[in-house]
Phi, psi and omega in degrees: 000128183294156180266129179283131171254118186250154172297117186279158171269106186268357173207159184300333185256002183291132177244328179219159176213162176259129178278095188287317188199138170268128178263352173236151178245166180302133181099347180285141174288140182241132174245155177300129182098348177295138173278120187252340183202163172244131182243132175264123172264190180293341185232351186201163171255123186241149175273144178246126181259148171277148176245002177232159178257152178158210180234133178291104188271317184220130169260117186261341177236119185288151177296146185094353180286131182260158173054051175275122183296148173304137180074010171290139177289121183246342179195168178230137177248128176280132179286169178302130180089351181265138181284113181303327181292339182271352182285128180239149175293145179299141180294141178083011177093186188295331185283341186295334186258358183273150181264153179294145177280127178284161181304147180303131177102352176297131188304316183251050184302321184256012183290144178248129183292150174055032175076006180289163178289142182294146175231161182235144174289156176288127182227167182280334179229159182297134178292156179301130178088003179298145183253147180283071186221156182276354182225152177289153182248149178296143179297139177077004181292128182242003186254004178256139180242127178270115184213153178287157179303320180295319179298319179297317181296314180296318180299318180295317181295322186263000179070036181267134176278105184298332181292344180260006182258131178276120183279140178244004178281185180304129179058032176082013180293137178282126181238179188308312186293334178293317179294317180297322178295322178294322179295314181295323181277346179066025185258353187228028173295154182308126179093350180259144181271136177283148178288139178297145184221132179290143181235128181292147175295143180297145179278118180293145179292136182289138176270150178294142180297149184265145174273173179303137182095352173094358180258153181291147180297138184245147174266197178289146178285167179303312182295324178295316179297314181297332181294342180282346189237152181294134180300135180087358181269358183218164176244136179272124180245107181298147179283137171271176184300321182294313182295324177298317181294316179300314181298317183293311187289321182282332172296315178298321181299316181290332180279325189263316184269117178288108182277142161221162194231139179230129185239136175226156171256130183244127175281136188250000187302312181295321180295317182295323178293317180295319178301315180298318180296314182294318179294325178291337181264002182295137176290176181245148174274186184293340178266004179084008179270147180301143179290339175201159173218105186284139173252167175299324181297328177297319176294322180297316180298312180298317181296320178294320178299313180291322180299320179297320180284335177280341175236074190300332179293338178273348181273064190208162176227161180275135180224055175065285182252014180197171174247135176263119181252133190254155181277329180233164183268131175242112188246116175280154180227120182291128177238116182283136173227172178300122175085003181169211179203157171247156173230075176298150187250126172277108180282143180050047181299335179292335184262340186278149176286162177300321181292322178295317177298317181300311182292324178294320180292324177297319178295313179300314184297318179297315181285333176295316181292335176267003182055045181246010177286145175275151181306322182291349179271343179236008177259156179086212183089156179256323179218173175220162175241127174239114187246114177249017181300326181293345177263006179081011180284126181276320187207137174201168174243148184242156179269132180296139180261102183303145007270014181297161184249358178199166173208139182255120177263120187248127178262184183284145171280137182210159178286126178225155175276125178233164179254124177230130181053037177079003182239141176288140177210167181258132178222156175273124189232142178236134176264132179231136180236125180262119171272129185239143171275112187294346176290333183253317184245121170280171184304315182294321180292317177298320179296322178295321180294312183288333175293321177296320177297311180301318180298321180288322179294320183277344176231068191293343177299336177295344178276351184260353184243000000 
């Protein structure tokens, strides 16, 4: 019986994807872990790995096809001993061969009768427990490990047993940082058992609030909006996947998360002097280029990371019936690209040096503009930084990016007259506004967080110790 290759759910919120490219052709032998296709989501191009062995018998969705629903049948793999030429597409299209999904919580929900490979019904959202893989997996299989190609390569080089590594990627996928953590901890070398680790329950995506009668609140229709303007006075620009996602998530954020705002002015003179000193002391690489060049934003990221750990009650996110409080600070940074933005996350920003943050952000920004970030690099986070100072913006407020609980809006540094020791003087000042989710942060707690941030910005030597 052929193995179904389905459009995978590469992120918790993915509903459709574009089949950008097939990396295998019909008749090619497939091994577990082989990258067989590239899928474009709303924000990135991802590789899809096979989890079964065989021969790629039929490609059912051509490369270049857009808006393929998650769990749509896209190809068939002939198993060992099966004639690839005899494999036929299911009659009536991809849906004809799929089985109905049983109610959530049924013990053998993914079980396949008579030892056949499990199949999934076509659904609008990824089913609970779906794996980021190009093929369905047998029910109860415990010997397959879902891992990125880079994670597999590093594991092979370092002798790490992937089955003993706890995955932190989408749907439990093992990614690079998981393997590196296992290497550093020495818990997952081949033959060694990993220590058991508690895993937080996934945070369910928030649903948009319902209006009276049970339907979601609606805005003006396309025809209604167009009716306000003279025909021929405008051009219609269809929304791409990224803009649709941004519009949906941030609309929900404003409807669901009760925002309040706290603003402070931060003096930058000491920070600018320290930045100049540190950049002047940077070593050189073999080409004579500085090993790092710190920006003001690098100090802002570090200061937010340290502030979160100094105010641990603020280092948390809302999770419906509880609050998740974190041990380390995860700070997202808004990166503008054509048609939208990414918010890659600096993990453990409280522990990283300024130079490490600077180099990581340069890498993130470059790959963000090329749409090469992986979902695990821009998902999660506790807070974010949005800096519009380079555009001359003095002050603004930003919308929280769920499931995060705050976002810091940073304006431009400028010369202002301030009073010190009873005398007017000129200082370089930056305005920063913290948007807070009132479900997680009360006014006093938010004030404590932004005060800790201000203290670090105005006394930046504290970020070096």
